[in-house]
N, C-alpha and C positions, 0 to 999 in steps of 0.2 A: 358313326353313331348307330347303335343298335335300334331295332324297332321298338323295344320296350322303353328305352331311354327317350326316344322321340315321343312316344305315346304318353308317358308319365309327364314329360315336360309340357306337352300341350294341355293335358288335364289340369295340372297345377299352375299353369302360366309361368313356367320357369324360363329364364334366358338360356340360350344355347351354351353348351359347355365350351370353354376355351381349351384349345389343344396346342401344345408346344413340343418342339423337338427337344429331347432330353439328353444331356451329356452325363455319363457315369464315369467318375474317376475311382479306381480301385487301388487298394493296398497303399494308402497314404499313411506313412509312419508318424505317429505322434508320441512324444515322450512325456509321461505324466510326472508329477512331483516326486514320486518314490523311485524313479529311474526305470520304470517298466515302459517298454515300447508297445503301443497298441496299433493295430492296423485298422483303418477305417475306410469306408467308402463314402463318396459324396456324389449326390445326384442333384442336378440343377438344370433349368431351362437354358437352351443355347442362346436365345434372344429374350430381351425383356428385362426391365429393372423393377426392383421392389417385389419380386416374386420369391416365394420361399425356397430354401435349400433343405435338403435332407441329408443328415449325416448318420451313418450306420456303423456301430462298433462291431468288428467281425472276429478279431482274434487277438490273443496275447502272444507276442513273438518271443520274448525272453525275459528272464528275471536276472537281477544283479545281486 
């Protein structure tokens, strides 16, 4: 945690930030309804339940 984060947290009485080890899966192929394959990335915490996942569309691989 940076000094600025600690300082602003103490000024505004914020709880400490939670930190998680993150897993990043890349180049997951998803076929959409018109037959185009998309590559996406998925990031999620290694441990914990009910935590958000992030999906990022990165490229179109082929047209049919």
